[in-house]
N, C-alpha and C positions, 0 to 999 in steps of 0.2 A: 390154630392153636400158634398164634405168631410169637415170635421167640427171636429178637434182636439184641444180641449180648453185646454186641459192639456199640449199639446206643446205650445199653445200660450200665458200661462200664466208662462210656462218655461222662455220664451223667454224675456217677459216683466221683469221678475226677473232677469234674465240673463243680460241683459242691464241695470238696476242700479247696479249690485252688481260687475260689471267690469266697469263702467265708462261709458260707453255709452249713457244713457238718465236716465235723474233724473226728478221727478214732480216738474214744477216750483212754488218756493216760497215755497217749502216744510215746511219750519221751521215755515209757517204760516200755516199751512195745505193744502198747494197746490192751485192751481186753477184750474177748471175743464178743462180738454181736452187742457191745455198749458203744452209743456215740454221744459226742456233744454236739450241741447247736452252736454256730458262730454268731458272730454278728450281724450277719445277713439272714441265716436260718433262724435265730432267735426273732427277728423281726417278723418275719413270714409265718413262723409259725404261730406267734401272736396273733398276726393278723386273721389267719384261716380260725385261729379258738374265737376271736371276736366275732367272727362274721357267722361261725354257728351259734354262739352264745346269742347274739342279737336276733338271728332267725329264730331261736326256741323259745327266747323270755320277751325280750322287749316287743316282738312284733307278735306275740300270742296274748289272748285275753286271760288263760288259765293256765300258763304255765309257770312257773317259778325256777329259783337255782338254790342249790347248797353246795357247801363244800365240806364233806365230811373226812373223818381222820382217815388215814393210811391206817393204823392199827385200829384194831376192833376186839371185843370179845370172842376169843376162841370158840365159844358155842356157836356163835353166826356161823362160821364157817361148817359147822357140824348142821346146823340147820337147814342151810342152803343145798348142801350135798355135795359141796366141793370136797369135803376129807374121804367121802367114799367114792365117789361119782366124778372129778375133776382128773381125767385121766387120759393118757393118748397110748394106743399099741404101739410097740417098739419092736426092734428084733435087731442083733448083734451078728457080725460076723466074725466068727471063731480065729480067723487066722489074723485078721489086721486089728481086733478088739475096737472096731470102727461100730458104733451105735448109730442107727438109724430110726426115722418114725417112719412107719411102714407106709403110710401114705404119701410122703415124701420120697421113699424110693420109687412108690410103683410110679409115680407121677415124673420122677424124673425119667425112666425109661420110658414113660409114654412120649414124652417132650423129646428124646433121642430118636423114637420111630418116628414121630411126625417129621422131625427134621431131614430123616432119610427117604421121606416119602410113603412111609406106610400109616398114613391118615387111621385107615379103616383099622388096624391093628390097634393104633395107641385108644382110639375112641373106646372100643370093644375093652380092651382092658381096665380103661377108668370106668366102664359103667359097670363090668363085673367087682372092683374095688367097692364102688359105692352101695351097691346091694351088700356085699360081704361085711362091709364097715357097719351099716345099718342091722345088721343081725349078730355082731360080735362075733363072726364067725372066723377066729383066728386060725383053724387048719384051713380053712380055705383060702384064707390070704397068703399063708405060707406056700400052699400047693399053687396058687396061682404065680408067685414068685419063682418059684421052683420050675414049672411049667415054662414060663417065659426066659427062664435062662438067666434072670436079674443076676448081676453081679455085683460085688461089692468096688467101689471106685478106687480103693487105696489098694487093697489084694488081688482084685481081678479075680477070687474066687465066689463058689456059690456055696461055701460051707457055712449055712445060717444057723442060728440057734431059733427055739420056738420062739413065738412072739407073746409079749406078756405086757401088762399095764404098767404106765409109768405116771406118778401123781405129779403136777404141775407147781404145786405152790413151796415157795419158800418158807420156810420156819425161822424162826428166832426165839431168843428168851429175853421175858421183860422182868426187871428186877436188877439189883446192884451185884449180887454174888450167884452165882448159879448153885443151886441147891439149897438156897434157903426158902422157908415155908412159905413165902407170899409168892415167890419167882414161879412163872407159867410160859409154857409155849405160848407164842403168838404168831400170824401168819402175817405176812406181807400181802396185802390184798390181790388177788387174781383179775377183780373187777372193780368197778365203783358202784356197781347197781345195789348191792348190802347195804351200802351206807345210805341209800336212799329209803331203801323196804323198812331199815330199822328205825328211820325217821318219819314212816309216813304220817302216825298220829299227831306227832311233833309239828309239822310243817302243817297240816290240814287243820288243827285246831286254831293254831296261832295265825295263821293266814287266813282262816275262816274260808276255806276252799270248799269248793262244790264239786262232787262229780260230774261230770268228767273234767278231771285237771291232770296236770304233769308235774314231775321233779326233774328238773335237768341238774347235771353235774358233769365236771371236767377234771382229771386230775390222773396222777401216775397209778398205774398198775402194774404187776411183778409176775413172769410166770418162767418157771425153771424149764424150757422149752428144751427138750431132747437134742434138735438141733437146730440152733437159730441162723438163719441164713438169708441172704438175697438183701444184703445190706440194712435199711431201716425198715425194710417190710415185716421182718420176724425178729423182735429183740425181747431179751428178758426183762428189760425196763423201757416202758412205754407209756404213752398217754393215751386215754379215752375221752372222749363226749358222749355222755350216754343221756337218755330221757327215759323215764318211767312213765307211763301215761294211764292212770287208773279210771276204770270204768265199770259201769253197772253189769254185772252176769250177764250174757244173754247179747251183749251188743259188741262183744270183741272181736266177732268177725267182720264186721261194718268196719271199727276202729282199726283192724290191722289193715284192711285194703286201704284205709285212707292214709296211713304212714309209709305205706309202701309206696304208694302214689307219690305223695308229697314229698319223702325223701329223694327219691330221682328228682323231682323238679328242682329240688334246691342244688344237686349237683350241676344240672343243667343253668340254671340260672347262670352260671359263674361263664359259661359260654363255651364248654367243655362239647367235643363232638358227641354228639346222641348216639353214633356208630361203635362208638368205645365202651358203652356202658350195656348192661344186660342184669337180666334179675336170675336167678339159680336158688330153686325152690330145694328146701332140704330132703333127702329120702332118709336119712336118719336124724330122727328130733331129739333134741337134749330132753333128759329126765323130766325138766319142768315146762316141755314146749308143747302144744297144742298145732300151732303152723309156725314154719322158720322159712325166710330166704335170705339171701345174701343178694347186695345188690354189687357186683363185679364191674370192674376197669379194665379196658387192656391195656397192661404196662407192657414195656420193652419184653419181658419175662414171661409175655402171656396174660390172657385174664385170671385174675386175683380177686379175692373178697376185701372190699373196702368197707362195707356197713350190713350189719345185721339187722333186720328187723324180725321181731319173735313175738308171738302170742304166749305169754308166761301163764295163763289162766290165773289161779290165784294161789299158786303153789307157794310163792315166796311168803306172803304173808301168812298164809296158815301155816307154814312150817315153823315160821319166827312166833307165832303165837300159841304154838304148843311147846316149843322148847322154853320159851320166855315167862309162860303162863298169864302173859298180859293179853287183854283182849285186843285186836288189830281191827276191827268193825269200824263200819261207817252206816251212822244212821241218816237214810236219803226219805225225805219227808214228802219227796214227789209222788204224784198220785197215779199208781198202777191202772192202766187203763182197762185191764181185764178185771181186779176186783174191784176198783172202787175204792181202794185203799192205800194210806203210803206203803211203799216199796220196804220200809222197815231196816233192819239192822242187816247187813250182810259184809262177807269180806270181798272187796273190790278183785276183779280180775285186771291185768296189767299187759299193756301193749306196750314193747320196748323198740326204741332206735337205739344203735350202738354202733358209733364210728371210731376207728381209729385215726387218730390225731396224726400219728407219722404216717401213716399209711396215706391218710389224705395230703399230706406234704409231697410224699413221693408221687403221688396222683398229679398234683398241680407240677411238680418239675418236670415229672414226664410227658405232660401234655405241653407245657411250654417249651421245651427245650428243642432247639433248630439250629441246625448248622449250615448256612446258605452260602453260598459262591453268588460273587457279587462280580467275577473279574468278566473283563471285554476281550477283545481280541487286542488289544493293545497293553492292556494292563490286567495283571491277576490280582482277584482281591475277594474277601470272604469274610464273616463273621458268625460268630454263636451267640445265638440272642435267645434270652427268657421270655416269651410272649405272655407273662404273667398278665391275670384278671389284674385291672388297676387297685379294684379293693386290696387285692392281697400284696402286692409289688410292696417290699422291703424300704424301699425310698421312691416316694412319688415325683420327685421334681430335683434335677441335679440344675445347679447354677454356675457356669464356666465364664468367667473373665478370659475373653480373647488373649489377653497380654497381661504380666503381672506390673503393670505401670499404667501411666497415665490417669490414675483416678478410676481405672475400671474395677480393680478388685472393690474399692470402697462402695461405688454402684452396686455389685454384686452381692457384696455382705448386707447391705440396706435391703436388698430383694430377700434375700435369705431371712434375716429378721424379722421382714412384713409377712413370711408363708409359713414358718416353723411354726406356730402356734395353731396351724390348721391342720396340716399334714407333714410327714418328714420329709425332709430336705437334704442334699448332700453339697456342700461345695467344695471345686476342687481346682487350682488354677496350674498343676505342673502339668507337662509334656503339650503335645500338640492338640489342637480341638478334636482331630480325627481320632486319635487314640485314646481321649477322653470320652468320646463318644462310643467307641467299642466298649469300654470297660463298664459305661452305663447299661448299653446292650445286653452285657454278660451277666449283669444282676438284676434286669429286669425292669430299669426305670422307665417308667412310662413316656416322662418329658423332660426335654435338656433345653435350657435358656442360656443363648450366648450374649455375653454383654461385650459389645465392639465401640469402636469410634463413633458411629452412628449415635448410637445410646445417647452420649454425651448431647447431639444436635437435636434430637426429634423424640427423648426419651421413649425409643423403641427397642425392643429384643428380637433375636430370633429364636422361637421358638422349634423346637425338634422333635415329631413324633417317632416314638420307638419302635413300632410295626412298619409303617410305611418309609420312614426315614424321612418324610415330607418335610420341608422347612416354610415358616409363615412369619412376616414381620408383624407384631403386635404391641401395641402399647404398654408399659409396665403395669398398670392398672387393671389390665384385663389376665395376668398370668393365673391369678389365683382362683379367679372364675372358671378359667377353662380347666386348670387342674379339677377343682371339685365338681365341675360337670361331668368330669368322666368316672367318678368314684361311686 
């Protein structure tokens, strides 16, 4: 249960200092658990999204994408079970009036015990919590809190309320004037999946899709978390990347295993340490699930969920068929080897992959962030570097004239013009070359090109590699090829 709070705080500070993430509405003292992505962060976030989208759609024969609206008919959420079942157990401290999500409260206690060396107690408490959550045993959960003398961080007391459920959906009204007949309550979607399910037949018919096939979507989702915390790991407004894969009933087990394996391979394809990942199979299954697991990553705050893979059965399509009174069936004319006849009409089963884009962003930053001591006995030196996967780096190439004269800026800007249509470049001529290198290291730029006096003589530049800091002399005509080969 590794927990490096110093590194986590350093990453948060780094994100703000270098334009990755800012507290939202900061000039008004911010808004809790809401963040804005800055000039570097928005590029990195877009690159992560594009990398996922390409792997899910462009590189697949049978997966297409859609972009469904955030607002949906309110009956969608009744059919999906969110109105009745989308809850988290919460508990209040009566002295501080501080509200906690029960699993967060117990996990925080376990982290404290682990930090003090009580690893066995921490593991036992978490295992007991999972069993009780799976059974919705609220009395048992409260007893677990009381038996372990878990205190409120604000009041320091153990004066707890009973545990009760808390619905996580935000509601609003649609219509110009509250109270008008056409006015009704609508919800900010808590997930993007339902937009896929209600468009199942639209996509299948217009795309002439044949089972098995998938529908992918990225977009904002909103959850009124009891306690949003841990930077961008848990926010009230966040972005998801989801894919629903529709399969023939009876084949969902093999497809679940396929996507479980394939999604972990996607993470590892970015060069991350395999030891930092693990599967976590769910003991408590959602009301729609037959099987479910999380892909967890070891953040500086410990192992946490990044992506979920769920076998959702035919629950969603069946529910929407019942509530909408519209048939959501697929006619399968493939021959059943048992009966020798076409499989015919059925409601497909679904295997879901769902990844949090903001959590993936934090995973990338956590994996890439390094503080390096480069000093010698004679001279102190250090750097902070983001060893981002080159495909995801906000800036691929920095072009740096050694001095702001002698025609060097003109050569540098010509290189910039030649490369910028192929990948994102950055031009800078301020400060010493060493300081400029350090700034590029801090935002994760894989390559820096320095234009100097020798460039004018032989048309060569110095190209510097971020991770190794090695430098080599190459012809200007080779720059684009070197960068593109690394992406």
